[in-house]
C-alpha positions as CSV (number, residue, x, y, z in Angstrom):
1,M,214.0,7.0,-33.8
2,R,213.1,3.4,-33.4
3,C,211.6,1.9,-30.3
4,S,212.8,-1.6,-29.3
5,G,213.1,-3.8,-26.2
6,Y,211.6,-2.2,-23.1
7,C,210.1,0.7,-25.0
8,A,208.4,-1.6,-27.5
9,G,206.9,-3.7,-24.7
10,L,205.5,-0.6,-23.1
11,A,204.0,0.5,-26.3
12,L,202.3,-2.9,-26.9
13,R,200.9,-3.0,-23.4
14,W,199.6,0.6,-23.8
15,A,197.9,-0.2,-27.1
16,A,196.5,-3.6,-25.8
17,R,194.8,-2.0,-22.8
18,N,192.6,0.5,-24.5
19,D,192.6,2.8,-27.5
20,R,192.6,5.7,-24.9
21,P,194.6,4.4,-21.9
22,W,194.8,7.8,-20.3
23,E,191.0,7.8,-19.9
24,M,190.4,5.8,-16.7
25,D,187.1,5.0,-15.1
26,A,186.6,7.7,-12.5
27,M,185.9,5.0,-9.8
28,A,189.2,3.3,-10.6
29,R,191.3,6.1,-8.8
30,K,191.4,6.2,-5.1
31,M,193.0,8.7,-2.7
32,V,194.2,8.7,0.9
33,D,194.7,12.1,2.6
34,C,197.0,12.1,5.7
35,R,195.4,15.2,6.9
36,K,192.2,13.2,7.7
37,V,194.2,10.7,9.8
38,P,195.4,11.8,13.2
39,S,199.2,11.9,13.5
40,D,201.9,13.4,15.7
41,I,203.7,15.0,12.8
42,N,200.6,16.7,11.2
43,C,201.4,15.1,7.8
44,T,199.8,16.8,4.8
45,L,200.6,14.2,2.1
46,T,197.9,13.1,-0.3
47,I,198.4,9.9,-2.4
48,A,196.3,8.8,-5.3
49,G,196.3,5.9,-7.7
50,T,194.6,2.6,-8.4
51,E,193.5,0.7,-5.2
52,D,196.5,-1.7,-5.4
53,E,199.0,1.1,-6.1
54,L,197.6,3.3,-3.4
55,M,197.7,0.5,-0.8
56,E,201.4,-0.2,-1.4
57,A,202.4,3.5,-1.5
58,A,200.3,4.3,1.6
59,V,201.8,1.3,3.6
60,A,205.3,2.3,2.6
61,H,204.6,5.9,3.6
62,A,203.1,4.8,7.0
63,V,206.1,2.6,7.7
64,T,208.9,5.0,6.6
65,V,207.4,8.3,7.7
66,H,205.1,7.5,10.6
67,G,207.0,4.5,12.0
68,D,204.0,2.2,11.8
69,E,204.3,-1.6,11.3
70,D,203.0,-3.2,8.2
71,T,200.1,-5.2,9.8
72,P,196.7,-6.3,8.6
73,E,195.2,-3.7,10.9
74,L,197.2,-0.9,9.3
75,R,196.1,-2.1,5.8
76,Q,192.5,-2.3,7.0
77,M,192.8,1.3,8.3
78,I,194.3,2.5,5.0
79,A,191.6,0.6,3.0
80,S,188.8,2.2,5.0
81,S,190.4,5.7,4.5
82,M,190.5,5.4,0.7
83,E,188.1,7.7,-1.2
84,D,187.0,7.7,-4.8
85,V,188.6,10.6,-6.7
86,E,188.1,12.2,-10.1
87,P,191.0,11.5,-12.4
88,A,191.6,15.2,-13.0
89,L,192.0,15.8,-9.3
90,A,194.3,12.9,-8.6
């Protein structure tokens, strides 16, 4: 099977990043746990990823599930709720 187009681009980006791209710096992964933030629906979702990925996913979750508005205050609250997490736990 040959890899071309999109697949080849992914393979090149993978190889260019690191010889072991699956090994991330432990501090690079962050987590937000909805159980630690008061809510009316007792949400139990935990989201993890890089800081940028986590911010976008957490904002989308807050807007769609909790009915919050995407504001600088919401983003600041999410940023202050982020915790470092071990890659194996995320």
